[in-house]
C-alpha positions as CSV (number, residue, x, y, z in Angstrom):
1,M,27.7,-38.4,21.6
2,F,26.2,-40.0,24.5
3,N,26.5,-42.8,22.8
4,M,30.0,-42.9,22.4
5,L,30.5,-42.5,26.2
6,N,27.9,-45.3,27.2
7,I,26.0,-42.5,29.4
8,Y,22.1,-42.6,28.7
9,V,19.7,-40.1,30.5
10,D,17.2,-42.9,30.7
11,G,18.3,-44.3,33.5
12,S,19.8,-47.6,32.3
13,D,23.4,-46.4,33.1
14,P,23.2,-45.6,36.6
15,M,27.1,-44.8,37.0
16,G,26.9,-42.2,33.9
17,L,24.1,-40.0,35.6
18,V,25.8,-40.3,39.3
19,L,29.6,-38.9,37.1
20,F,28.4,-37.2,34.4
21,I,25.0,-36.1,34.3
22,Y,24.4,-35.0,38.2
23,P,27.4,-33.3,38.3
24,V,27.0,-31.1,35.3
25,L,23.0,-30.4,36.6
26,V,24.3,-29.5,40.0
27,F,26.9,-27.1,38.7
28,I,25.1,-25.2,36.0
29,A,21.9,-24.6,38.3
30,S,23.6,-23.3,41.1
31,F,25.7,-21.3,38.7
32,V,22.1,-19.5,37.1
33,L,20.7,-19.6,41.1
34,Q,23.8,-17.7,42.4
35,L,23.8,-15.0,39.3
36,V,19.5,-14.9,40.2
37,V,19.4,-15.2,44.1
38,H,23.1,-14.0,45.3
39,K,22.5,-16.6,48.9
40,K,25.6,-19.1,48.4
41,W,24.5,-20.5,51.6
42,V,20.7,-20.8,50.9
43,I,22.0,-22.3,47.3
44,L,24.2,-25.2,49.2
45,L,21.2,-25.4,51.5
46,V,18.8,-26.4,49.4
47,N,20.8,-28.5,47.4
48,F,22.2,-30.4,50.1
49,V,18.8,-30.9,51.6
50,L,17.7,-32.0,48.5
51,W,20.4,-34.8,47.6
52,L,19.7,-36.0,50.9
53,I,16.1,-36.4,50.8
54,L,16.9,-38.4,47.2
55,T,19.0,-40.6,49.0
56,F,17.1,-41.9,51.2
57,A,13.8,-41.9,49.0
58,I,15.4,-43.0,45.7
59,F,18.8,-44.1,46.2
60,N,20.3,-46.2,49.1
61,S,22.2,-45.1,52.0
62,S,26.1,-45.1,50.1
63,F,24.6,-42.9,47.7
64,L,24.9,-40.3,50.8
65,I,29.0,-39.7,49.9
66,W,27.3,-38.3,46.6
67,C,25.5,-35.7,48.5
68,F,28.8,-34.1,50.0
69,V,30.3,-34.4,46.7
70,Y,27.3,-32.6,44.9
71,T,27.3,-29.7,47.5
72,F,30.8,-29.2,46.7
73,I,30.3,-29.2,43.2
74,A,27.4,-26.5,44.3
75,L,30.0,-25.1,46.1
76,I,32.6,-24.4,43.1
77,G,29.3,-23.6,40.5
78,T,28.2,-20.6,43.3
79,L,31.7,-19.6,43.5
80,A,32.3,-19.5,39.8
81,S,29.2,-17.5,39.4
82,D,30.2,-14.8,41.8
83,L,33.7,-14.6,40.0
84,L,32.0,-13.5,37.1
85,I,29.4,-11.1,39.0
86,Y,32.9,-9.5,40.6
87,A,34.5,-9.2,36.9
88,K,31.7,-8.2,35.7
89,N,31.2,-5.2,38.4
90,K,34.8,-4.7,38.2
91,L,34.6,-3.6,34.3
92,I,31.8,-1.5,34.9
93,T,33.6,0.6,37.2
94,K,36.5,1.2,35.2
């Protein structure tokens, strides 16, 4: 499937990583961490600081916008996890 979209995990297609792989990984990680930790702001802060460090250590300063985009994607992941927790608690109390 990845060959059809020209997305390679080995880093030969950096835009594929930036546009598809990293957002999916951020969403899944924030979703799972919200289920485990239950602290939305801690997850978002760690995500932002991690991407900020990676921006200046591995990427360049033009990657800074993606730091904010990935933090927003992490917010969506934590909110989706909160919705799942809320729905589960609502079913249990019925």
